[in-house]
MMTF fields as JSON, N, C-alpha, C and O atoms, coordinates in Angstrom:
{
  "mmtfVersion": "1.0.0",
  "mmtfProducer": "UNKNOWN",
  "numBonds": 451,
  "numAtoms": 452,
  "numGroups": 113,
  "numChains": 1,
  "numModels": 1,
  "chainsPerModel": [1],
  "groupsPerChain": [113],
  "chainIdList": ["A"],
  "bondAtomList": [4, 2, 8, 6, 12, 10, 16, 14, 20, 18, 24, 22, 28, 26, 32, 30, 36, 34, 40, 38, 44, 42, 48, 46, 52, 50, 56, 54, 60, 58, 64, 62, 68, 66, 72, 70, 76, 74, 80, 78, 84, 82, 88, 86, 92, 90, 96, 94, 100, 98, 104, 102, 108, 106, 112, 110, 116, 114, 120, 118, 124, 122, 128, 126, 132, 130, 136, 134, 140, 138, 144, 142, 148, 146, 152, 150, 156, 154, 160, 158, 164, 162, 168, 166, 172, 170, 176, 174, 180, 178, 184, 182, 188, 186, 192, 190, 196, 194, 200, 198, 204, 202, 208, 206, 212, 210, 216, 214, 220, 218, 224, 222, 228, 226, 232, 230, 236, 234, 240, 238, 244, 242, 248, 246, 252, 250, 256, 254, 260, 258, 264, 262, 268, 266, 272, 270, 276, 274, 280, 278, 284, 282, 288, 286, 292, 290, 296, 294, 300, 298, 304, 302, 308, 306, 312, 310, 316, 314, 320, 318, 324, 322, 328, 326, 332, 330, 336, 334, 340, 338, 344, 342, 348, 346, 352, 350, 356, 354, 360, 358, 364, 362, 368, 366, 372, 370, 376, 374, 380, 378, 384, 382, 388, 386, 392, 390, 396, 394, 400, 398, 404, 402, 408, 406, 412, 410, 416, 414, 420, 418, 424, 422, 428, 426, 432, 430, 436, 434, 440, 438, 444, 442, 448, 446],
  "bondOrderList": [1, 1, 1, 1, 1, 1, 1, 1, 1, 1, 1, 1, 1, 1, 1, 1, 1, 1, 1, 1, 1, 1, 1, 1, 1, 1, 1, 1, 1, 1, 1, 1, 1, 1, 1, 1, 1, 1, 1, 1, 1, 1, 1, 1, 1, 1, 1, 1, 1, 1, 1, 1, 1, 1, 1, 1, 1, 1, 1, 1, 1, 1, 1, 1, 1, 1, 1, 1, 1, 1, 1, 1, 1, 1, 1, 1, 1, 1, 1, 1, 1, 1, 1, 1, 1, 1, 1, 1, 1, 1, 1, 1, 1, 1, 1, 1, 1, 1, 1, 1, 1, 1, 1, 1, 1, 1, 1, 1, 1, 1, 1, 1],
  "groupList": [{"groupName": "GLU", "atomNameList": ["N", "CA", "C", "O"], "elementList": ["N", "C", "C", "O"], "formalChargeList": [0, 0, 0, 0], "bondAtomList": [1, 0, 2, 1, 3, 2], "bondOrderList": [1, 1, 2], "singleLetterCode": "E", "chemCompType": "L-PEPTIDE LINKING"}, {"groupName": "GLN", "atomNameList": ["N", "CA", "C", "O"], "elementList": ["N", "C", "C", "O"], "formalChargeList": [0, 0, 0, 0], "bondAtomList": [1, 0, 2, 1, 3, 2], "bondOrderList": [1, 1, 2], "singleLetterCode": "Q", "chemCompType": "L-PEPTIDE LINKING"}, {"groupName": "GLY", "atomNameList": ["N", "CA", "C", "O"], "elementList": ["N", "C", "C", "O"], "formalChargeList": [0, 0, 0, 0], "bondAtomList": [1, 0, 2, 1, 3, 2], "bondOrderList": [1, 1, 2], "singleLetterCode": "G", "chemCompType": "PEPTIDE LINKING"}, {"groupName": "LEU", "atomNameList": ["N", "CA", "C", "O"], "elementList": ["N", "C", "C", "O"], "formalChargeList": [0, 0, 0, 0], "bondAtomList": [1, 0, 2, 1, 3, 2], "bondOrderList": [1, 1, 2], "singleLetterCode": "L", "chemCompType": "L-PEPTIDE LINKING"}, {"groupName": "VAL", "atomNameList": ["N", "CA", "C", "O"], "elementList": ["N", "C", "C", "O"], "formalChargeList": [0, 0, 0, 0], "bondAtomList": [1, 0, 2, 1, 3, 2], "bondOrderList": [1, 1, 2], "singleLetterCode": "V", "chemCompType": "L-PEPTIDE LINKING"}, {"groupName": "ILE", "atomNameList": ["N", "CA", "C", "O"], "elementList": ["N", "C", "C", "O"], "formalChargeList": [0, 0, 0, 0], "bondAtomList": [1, 0, 2, 1, 3, 2], "bondOrderList": [1, 1, 2], "singleLetterCode": "I", "chemCompType": "L-PEPTIDE LINKING"}, {"groupName": "SER", "atomNameList": ["N", "CA", "C", "O"], "elementList": ["N", "C", "C", "O"], "formalChargeList": [0, 0, 0, 0], "bondAtomList": [1, 0, 2, 1, 3, 2], "bondOrderList": [1, 1, 2], "singleLetterCode": "S", "chemCompType": "L-PEPTIDE LINKING"}, {"groupName": "ASP", "atomNameList": ["N", "CA", "C", "O"], "elementList": ["N", "C", "C", "O"], "formalChargeList": [0, 0, 0, 0], "bondAtomList": [1, 0, 2, 1, 3, 2], "bondOrderList": [1, 1, 2], "singleLetterCode": "D", "chemCompType": "L-PEPTIDE LINKING"}, {"groupName": "HIS", "atomNameList": ["N", "CA", "C", "O"], "elementList": ["N", "C", "C", "O"], "formalChargeList": [0, 0, 0, 0], "bondAtomList": [1, 0, 2, 1, 3, 2], "bondOrderList": [1, 1, 2], "singleLetterCode": "H", "chemCompType": "L-PEPTIDE LINKING"}, {"groupName": "MET", "atomNameList": ["N", "CA", "C", "O"], "elementList": ["N", "C", "C", "O"], "formalChargeList": [0, 0, 0, 0], "bondAtomList": [1, 0, 2, 1, 3, 2], "bondOrderList": [1, 1, 2], "singleLetterCode": "M", "chemCompType": "L-PEPTIDE LINKING"}, {"groupName": "LYS", "atomNameList": ["N", "CA", "C", "O"], "elementList": ["N", "C", "C", "O"], "formalChargeList": [0, 0, 0, 0], "bondAtomList": [1, 0, 2, 1, 3, 2], "bondOrderList": [1, 1, 2], "singleLetterCode": "K", "chemCompType": "L-PEPTIDE LINKING"}, {"groupName": "THR", "atomNameList": ["N", "CA", "C", "O"], "elementList": ["N", "C", "C", "O"], "formalChargeList": [0, 0, 0, 0], "bondAtomList": [1, 0, 2, 1, 3, 2], "bondOrderList": [1, 1, 2], "singleLetterCode": "T", "chemCompType": "L-PEPTIDE LINKING"}, {"groupName": "ALA", "atomNameList": ["N", "CA", "C", "O"], "elementList": ["N", "C", "C", "O"], "formalChargeList": [0, 0, 0, 0], "bondAtomList": [1, 0, 2, 1, 3, 2], "bondOrderList": [1, 1, 2], "singleLetterCode": "A", "chemCompType": "L-PEPTIDE LINKING"}, {"groupName": "ARG", "atomNameList": ["N", "CA", "C", "O"], "elementList": ["N", "C", "C", "O"], "formalChargeList": [0, 0, 0, 0], "bondAtomList": [1, 0, 2, 1, 3, 2], "bondOrderList": [1, 1, 2], "singleLetterCode": "R", "chemCompType": "L-PEPTIDE LINKING"}, {"groupName": "ASN", "atomNameList": ["N", "CA", "C", "O"], "elementList": ["N", "C", "C", "O"], "formalChargeList": [0, 0, 0, 0], "bondAtomList": [1, 0, 2, 1, 3, 2], "bondOrderList": [1, 1, 2], "singleLetterCode": "N", "chemCompType": "L-PEPTIDE LINKING"}, {"groupName": "PHE", "atomNameList": ["N", "CA", "C", "O"], "elementList": ["N", "C", "C", "O"], "formalChargeList": [0, 0, 0, 0], "bondAtomList": [1, 0, 2, 1, 3, 2], "bondOrderList": [1, 1, 2], "singleLetterCode": "F", "chemCompType": "L-PEPTIDE LINKING"}, {"groupName": "PRO", "atomNameList": ["N", "CA", "C", "O"], "elementList": ["N", "C", "C", "O"], "formalChargeList": [0, 0, 0, 0], "bondAtomList": [1, 0, 2, 1, 3, 2], "bondOrderList": [1, 1, 2], "singleLetterCode": "P", "chemCompType": "L-PEPTIDE LINKING"}, {"groupName": "TRP", "atomNameList": ["N", "CA", "C", "O"], "elementList": ["N", "C", "C", "O"], "formalChargeList": [0, 0, 0, 0], "bondAtomList": [1, 0, 2, 1, 3, 2], "bondOrderList": [1, 1, 2], "singleLetterCode": "W", "chemCompType": "L-PEPTIDE LINKING"}, {"groupName": "TYR", "atomNameList": ["N", "CA", "C", "O"], "elementList": ["N", "C", "C", "O"], "formalChargeList": [0, 0, 0, 0], "bondAtomList": [1, 0, 2, 1, 3, 2], "bondOrderList": [1, 1, 2], "singleLetterCode": "Y", "chemCompType": "L-PEPTIDE LINKING"}],
  "groupTypeList": [0, 1, 2, 1, 0, 3, 4, 5, 5, 5, 4, 6, 7, 8, 3, 9, 9, 10, 11, 7, 5, 6, 6, 5, 3, 0, 12, 12, 7, 11, 10, 13, 0, 14, 3, 15, 5, 12, 13, 6, 6, 7, 3, 11, 16, 2, 9, 5, 0, 13, 0, 2, 11, 11, 3, 7, 5, 12, 16, 11, 4, 3, 14, 3, 3, 2, 17, 0, 12, 7, 12, 9, 12, 3, 2, 13, 14, 3, 3, 10, 16, 0, 10, 11, 3, 4, 0, 10, 18, 2, 0, 2, 13, 15, 15, 7, 9, 3, 1, 6, 17, 13, 9, 6, 3, 17, 10, 14, 17, 4, 16, 0, 6],
  "groupIdList": [1, 2, 3, 4, 5, 6, 7, 8, 9, 10, 11, 12, 13, 14, 15, 16, 17, 18, 19, 20, 21, 22, 23, 24, 25, 26, 27, 28, 29, 30, 31, 32, 33, 34, 35, 36, 37, 38, 39, 40, 41, 42, 43, 44, 45, 46, 47, 48, 49, 50, 51, 52, 53, 54, 55, 56, 57, 58, 59, 60, 61, 62, 63, 64, 65, 66, 67, 68, 69, 70, 71, 72, 73, 74, 75, 76, 77, 78, 79, 80, 81, 82, 83, 84, 85, 86, 87, 88, 89, 90, 91, 92, 93, 94, 95, 96, 97, 98, 99, 100, 101, 102, 103, 104, 105, 106, 107, 108, 109, 110, 111, 112, 113],
  "secStructList": [7, 7, 7, 7, 7, 7, 7, 3, 3, 3, 3, 7, 7, 7, 7, 7, 7, 7, 7, 6, 6, 2, 2, 2, 2, 2, 6, 6, 7, 7, 7, 7, 7, 7, 7, 3, 3, 3, 3, 7, 6, 6, 1, 7, 7, 7, 7, 7, 7, 7, 7, 7, 7, 4, 4, 4, 2, 2, 2, 2, 2, 2, 2, 2, 6, 6, 7, 7, 7, 1, 3, 3, 6, 6, 3, 3, 7, 6, 6, 1, 1, 1, 7, 7, 2, 2, 2, 2, 2, 7, 2, 2, 2, 2, 2, 2, 2, 2, 2, 2, 2, 2, 2, 2, 2, 2, 2, 2, 2, 1, 7, 7, 7],
  "xCoordList": [132.038, 132.277, 133.456, 134.608, 133.139, 134.005, 135.044, 134.761, 136.227, 137.216, 137.021, 136.363, 137.602, 137.419, 138.506, 139.662, 137.986, 138.888, 139.756, 139.305, 141.062, 141.964, 142.083, 142.152, 142.102, 142.223, 143.492, 143.486, 144.313, 145.518, 145.554, 145.72, 145.409, 145.419, 146.674, 147.079, 147.372, 148.49, 148.028, 147.252, 148.495, 147.904, 149.026, 149.569, 149.401, 150.172, 149.562, 148.334, 150.202, 149.611, 149.344, 149.898, 148.634, 148.254, 149.721, 150.76, 149.536, 150.56, 150.982, 150.233, 152.33, 152.807, 152.372, 152.171, 152.197, 152.082, 153.243, 154.258, 153.007, 154.154, 155.244, 155.001, 156.498, 157.427, 158.738, 158.59, 159.927, 161.057, 161.452, 162.138, 161.192, 161.754, 160.631, 160.834, 159.489, 158.402, 158.725, 158.382, 159.427, 159.868, 160.971, 161.059, 161.69, 162.67, 162.001, 162.4, 160.918, 160.096, 159.336, 159.314, 158.78, 157.719, 158.574, 158.154, 159.897, 160.625, 160.987, 161.378, 160.95, 161.106, 160.31, 160.656, 158.985, 158.096, 157.423, 156.761, 157.589, 156.965, 155.562, 155.264, 154.79, 153.373, 153.399, 153.898, 152.885, 152.725, 151.569, 150.547, 151.549, 150.374, 150.169, 151.086, 149.068, 148.996, 148.941, 148.597, 149.182, 149.081, 148.06, 147.933, 147.428, 146.437, 146.349, 146.019, 146.684, 146.763, 145.862, 145.819, 145.285, 144.327, 144.581, 144.244, 145.103, 145.16, 144.559, 144.513, 143.925, 143.161, 143.08, 143.241, 142.789, 142.621, 141.481, 141.466, 140.35, 139.414, 139.122, 138.134, 140.398, 140.428, 141.04, 141.888, 140.464, 141.197, 142.332, 142.078, 143.677, 144.763, 144.364, 143.896, 144.66, 144.672, 144.904, 145.092, 144.87, 145.132, 143.955, 143.387, 143.442, 142.505, 143.168, 143.592, 143.253, 143.833, 142.667, 142.016, 142.435, 141.444, 141.926, 142.785, 141.243, 141.417, 140.542, 139.321, 141.249, 140.65, 141.42, 142.401, 140.837, 141.767, 141.505, 140.729, 142.449, 142.503, 141.066, 140.861, 140.054, 138.45, 137.861, 136.9, 138.391, 137.792, 138.258, 137.944, 138.968, 139.63, 138.557, 138.124, 138.091, 137.019, 135.824, 135.44, 135.176, 133.976, 134.453, 133.869, 135.816, 136.358, 136.754, 136.365, 137.462, 137.712, 136.475, 136.455, 135.46, 134.122, 133.773, 133.44, 133.766, 133.209, 134.113, 133.67, 135.298, 136.305, 136.026, 136.357, 135.404, 135.243, 133.71, 133.174, 133.096, 131.692, 130.555, 129.427, 130.864, 129.514, 129.246, 130.054, 128.064, 127.633, 127.986, 127.494, 128.827, 129.277, 129.777, 130.967, 128.728, 129.202, 129.782, 130.538, 129.248, 129.777, 129.924, 129.282, 130.572, 130.681, 131.233, 132.429, 130.278, 130.599, 131.235, 130.572, 132.233, 132.94, 133.831, 134.414, 133.899, 134.463, 133.605, 132.388, 134.164, 133.361, 134.051, 135.227, 133.572, 134.108, 134.879, 134.221, 136.032, 137.007, 136.519, 136.851, 135.906, 135.522, 134.383, 134.064, 133.677, 132.305, 132.317, 133.273, 131.276, 131.676, 131.107, 131.418, 130.32, 130.21, 131.472, 132.408, 131.328, 132.639, 132.888, 132.064, 134.262, 134.764, 134.527, 134.25, 134.557, 134.354, 135.455, 135.119, 136.802, 137.827, 137.48, 137.744, 136.932, 136.742, 135.638, 135.635, 134.507, 133.469, 133.563, 133.034, 134.277, 134.642, 136.069, 136.269, 137.106, 138.297, 139.167, 138.598, 140.349, 141.231, 141.226, 140.844, 141.52, 141.743, 140.252, 140.144, 139.101, 137.825, 137.416, 136.867, 137.729, 137.447, 138.051, 137.452, 139.29, 140.062, 139.821, 139.94, 139.528, 138.738, 137.64, 137.474, 136.596, 135.579, 135.915, 135.447, 136.591, 137.089, 137.653, 137.355, 138.415, 139.049, 137.96, 137.9, 136.989, 135.692, 135.009, 134.549, 135.015, 134.14, 134.934, 134.291, 136.071, 137.006, 136.498, 136.199, 136.317, 135.641, 134.378, 134.228, 133.451, 132.259, 132.594, 132.164, 133.279, 133.592, 134.32, 133.933, 135.588, 136.036, 135.158, 135.423, 134.057, 133.406, 132.652, 132.543, 132.14, 131.565, 132.529, 132.046, 133.708, 134.754, 135.397, 135.967, 135.349, 135.992, 134.902, 134.097, 134.935, 133.668, 134.022, 135.16, 132.993, 133.12, 133.735, 133.381, 134.566, 134.895, 134.075, 134.18],
  "yCoordList": [7.065, 8.277, 9.156, 8.723, 10.301, 11.046, 11.516, 11.427, 12.005, 12.581, 13.967, 14.479, 14.696, 16.048, 16.744, 16.323, 18.091, 18.746, 19.488, 19.916, 19.564, 20.353, 21.753, 21.951, 22.784, 24.24, 24.904, 24.99, 25.229, 25.756, 27.271, 27.874, 27.974, 29.359, 29.894, 29.473, 30.831, 31.689, 33.087, 33.625, 33.685, 35.14, 35.656, 35.032, 36.931, 37.794, 38.252, 38.347, 38.552, 39.194, 40.551, 41.151, 41.413, 42.622, 43.512, 42.994, 44.914, 45.783, 45.611, 45.237, 45.94, 45.934, 47.174, 48.21, 47.102, 47.994, 49.132, 48.911, 50.298, 51.329, 50.8, 50.178, 51.065, 50.489, 51.529, 52.559, 51.181, 52.275, 52.239, 53.186, 51.488, 51.304, 51.786, 51.792, 52.17, 52.599, 53.682, 53.663, 54.691, 56.003, 55.58, 56.219, 54.624, 54.429, 53.583, 53.715, 52.627, 51.962, 53.002, 53.024, 53.77, 54.775, 55.554, 55.899, 55.835, 56.918, 56.174, 56.892, 54.931, 54.076, 54.553, 54.512, 55.112, 55.586, 54.292, 54.51, 53.134, 52.136, 51.674, 51.884, 51.112, 50.821, 49.404, 48.618, 49.037, 47.569, 47.082, 47.759, 45.92, 45.354, 43.744, 42.923, 43.526, 42.19, 41.111, 41.487, 40.001, 38.888, 37.784, 37.397, 37.392, 36.431, 35.523, 35.956, 34.191, 33.374, 31.959, 31.422, 31.645, 30.305, 29.268, 29.418, 28.376, 27.054, 25.944, 25.466, 25.399, 24.143, 23.709, 24.506, 22.242, 21.873, 22.301, 22.268, 22.776, 23.366, 24.914, 25.422, 25.422, 26.944, 27.036, 26.253, 28.214, 28.703, 29.581, 30.47, 29.315, 30.312, 31.729, 31.944, 32.559, 34.083, 35.023, 34.612, 36.478, 37.361, 38.095, 38.367, 38.512, 39.624, 40.597, 40.264, 41.793, 43.037, 43.887, 44.37, 44.041, 44.867, 45.423, 44.913, 46.592, 47.257, 46.356, 46.216, 46.0, 45.115, 45.353, 46.08, 44.686, 44.548, 42.971, 42.15, 42.836, 41.491, 40.973, 39.763, 41.921, 41.578, 40.84, 40.085, 41.035, 40.48, 38.983, 38.352, 38.53, 37.103, 36.329, 35.489, 36.405, 35.297, 35.108, 33.951, 36.103, 35.869, 34.905, 33.937, 35.576, 34.789, 33.484, 32.645, 33.033, 31.911, 31.028, 29.957, 31.365, 30.504, 30.355, 29.22, 31.388, 31.109, 29.812, 29.023, 29.946, 28.927, 27.466, 26.402, 27.632, 26.133, 25.786, 24.798, 26.581, 26.17, 26.657, 26.338, 27.607, 28.546, 29.554, 29.872, 30.086, 31.37, 32.385, 32.424, 33.17, 34.027, 35.396, 35.489, 36.605, 37.547, 38.773, 39.705, 38.49, 39.41, 38.783, 37.74, 39.132, 38.776, 39.849, 40.132, 40.402, 41.604, 42.584, 42.801, 43.117, 44.232, 43.831, 44.666, 42.491, 41.74, 41.721, 41.746, 41.675, 41.473, 40.172, 39.962, 39.53, 38.279, 39.027, 39.799, 38.923, 39.521, 38.754, 39.301, 37.767, 37.002, 37.579, 37.184, 38.439, 38.624, 40.265, 41.006, 40.638, 41.872, 43.114, 44.276, 42.848, 43.889, 44.573, 44.047, 45.699, 46.638, 46.184, 45.763, 46.393, 46.118, 47.372, 48.314, 47.662, 48.845, 50.027, 51.208, 49.569, 50.215, 50.842, 52.018, 50.021, 50.547, 51.413, 52.34, 51.214, 52.168, 53.479, 54.483, 53.448, 54.632, 55.118, 56.153, 54.638, 55.09, 54.312, 53.856, 54.137, 53.668, 54.743, 54.287, 55.92, 56.793, 56.827, 56.677, 57.045, 57.18, 55.944, 56.011, 54.76, 53.398, 53.243, 52.76, 53.628, 53.408, 54.423, 54.071, 55.541, 56.529, 56.086, 56.312, 55.315, 54.908, 53.815, 53.857, 52.98, 51.738, 52.275, 51.697, 53.334, 53.957, 54.43, 54.137, 55.203, 55.703, 54.663, 54.853, 53.466, 52.453, 51.56, 50.787, 51.597, 50.752, 50.521, 49.351, 51.513, 51.201, 50.249, 49.328, 50.765, 50.067, 48.52, 47.521, 48.489, 46.903, 46.221, 45.096, 46.866, 46.141, 45.775, 44.684, 46.467, 46.073, 44.682, 43.782, 44.638, 43.494, 42.121, 41.015, 42.317, 41.237, 40.868, 39.781, 41.777, 41.637, 41.578, 42.491, 40.399, 40.474, 41.536, 41.957, 41.872, 42.966, 42.118, 40.958, 42.725, 41.765, 42.248, 41.668],
  "zCoordList": [-101.584, -100.952, -101.503, -101.538, -101.893, -102.486, -101.33, -100.135, -101.794, -100.955, -101.001, -101.906, -99.989, -99.748, -100.435, -100.478, -101.102, -101.839, -100.723, -99.661, -101.146, -100.282, -100.893, -102.106, -99.879, -100.396, -99.35, -98.122, -100.11, -99.383, -99.326, -100.386, -98.147, -98.02, -97.492, -96.409, -98.181, -97.582, -97.365, -98.155, -96.303, -96.066, -95.315, -94.403, -95.756, -95.028, -93.783, -93.783, -92.726, -91.675, -91.552, -92.474, -90.69, -90.778, -90.469, -90.057, -90.764, -90.624, -89.178, -88.275, -89.052, -87.624, -86.902, -87.535, -85.409, -84.617, -84.784, -85.445, -84.158, -83.967, -83.098, -82.064, -83.546, -82.545, -82.797, -83.454, -82.254, -82.513, -83.999, -84.383, -84.707, -86.117, -87.133, -88.347, -86.582, -87.503, -88.413, -89.595, -87.839, -88.57, -89.684, -90.733, -89.441, -90.534, -91.575, -92.732, -91.292, -92.312, -93.087, -94.317, -92.396, -93.046, -94.035, -95.14, -93.54, -94.459, -95.682, -96.602, -95.906, -97.141, -98.208, -99.389, -97.681, -98.721, -99.525, -100.54, -99.104, -100.069, -99.539, -98.363, -100.306, -99.958, -99.69, -100.496, -98.597, -97.9, -98.39, -98.283, -98.96, -99.418, -98.699, -98.697, -98.218, -97.821, -98.863, -99.984, -98.721, -99.731, -99.247, -98.086, -100.24, -99.972, -101.245, -102.349, -100.975, -102.051, -101.576, -100.469, -102.647, -102.475, -103.563, -104.738, -103.146, -104.222, -103.837, -102.704, -105.194, -105.061, -106.652, -107.577, -106.809, -108.112, -108.86, -110.09, -108.033, -108.551, -109.088, -109.618, -108.719, -108.801, -110.156, -110.586, -110.894, -112.298, -111.738, -110.926, -112.203, -111.797, -112.447, -113.565, -111.501, -111.965, -110.768, -109.622, -111.173, -110.067, -110.053, -111.11, -108.77, -108.751, -107.841, -106.735, -108.314, -107.592, -107.479, -108.406, -105.935, -105.469, -104.188, -103.468, -103.966, -102.843, -101.352, -101.287, -100.603, -99.638, -98.056, -97.894, -97.127, -95.847, -95.379, -95.867, -94.232, -93.803, -93.411, -93.317, -93.179, -92.88, -94.095, -93.944, -95.224, -96.297, -96.543, -97.552, -95.606, -95.863, -95.387, -96.176, -94.414, -93.954, -94.837, -95.007, -95.43, -96.318, -97.627, -98.112, -98.038, -99.289, -98.969, -99.782, -97.958, -97.585, -97.403, -98.01, -96.64, -96.695, -98.005, -98.346, -98.978, -100.218, -101.135, -101.969, -100.686, -101.451, -100.86, -101.385, -99.762, -99.021, -99.342, -98.84, -100.132, -100.626, -100.071, -100.445, -98.978, -98.239, -99.204, -100.076, -99.052, -99.721, -98.715, -97.588, -99.16, -98.033, -98.796, -99.098, -99.15, -100.033, -98.885, -99.161, -97.695, -96.659, -95.373, -95.253, -94.428, -93.125, -92.056, -91.99, -91.25, -90.307, -91.297, -92.311, -91.191, -92.015, -93.214, -93.905, -93.414, -94.6, -95.74, -95.561, -97.072, -98.252, -98.909, -98.614, -99.543, -100.521, -101.593, -102.289, -101.8, -102.642, -104.147, -105.199, -104.17, -105.348, -105.884, -107.005, -105.338, -105.706, -106.249, -106.018, -106.894, -107.543, -106.397, -106.657, -105.208, -104.256, -103.732, -103.13, -104.038, -103.337, -101.818, -101.006, -101.676, -100.341, -99.585, -100.328, -98.283, -97.614, -97.951, -98.042, -98.123, -98.385, -100.024, -100.274, -100.975, -102.274, -102.292, -103.102, -101.357, -101.194, -100.576, -101.052, -99.461, -98.696, -98.815, -98.178, -99.464, -99.393, -98.385, -97.393, -98.525, -97.288, -96.177, -95.099, -96.166, -95.193, -94.458, -93.241, -95.347, -94.578, -93.789, -92.689, -94.449, -93.746, -92.573, -91.611, -92.519, -91.261, -90.392, -89.219, -90.555, -89.573, -89.013, -87.814, -89.804, -89.248, -88.269, -87.131, -88.602, -87.905, -86.392, -85.347, -86.449, -85.2, -84.437, -83.243, -85.034, -84.332, -83.462, -82.337, -84.2, -83.73, -82.752, -82.042, -82.67, -82.121, -80.711, -80.472, -79.598, -78.392, -78.214, -77.411, -79.257, -79.111, -79.651, -79.075, -80.63, -81.159, -80.125, -79.809, -79.392, -78.345, -77.286, -76.782, -76.749, -75.827, -76.127, -75.294, -77.462, -77.963, -77.844, -77.604, -78.011, -77.868, -76.703, -76.605, -75.704, -74.496, -73.43, -73.248, -72.717, -71.585, -70.485, -70.273, -69.878, -68.883, -67.596, -67.382, -66.872, -65.526, -64.302, -63.221]
}
């Protein structure tokens, strides 16, 4: 029986919600980027720099665990050539699309009382 391969995933969280300090942080005019690191003895070291969102983490992790996952809902596998939705539509347009879908998405996740 073979042992299972260990894959370590380190991911930064989403951007913060608006707070009293938001205007101070926004005034710094620095671009915030999420971090996604995967480590395993089977992975070739390297850096992939692509436009993506936290939605792209799930299909990417599934792929690293051995599943064929090119896409999952609104996420795209960052290790595959298919464009992420941010790459396809641009960050502003994609986030506007998400905003317009917000209520219909919310209804699917929260059961009616």
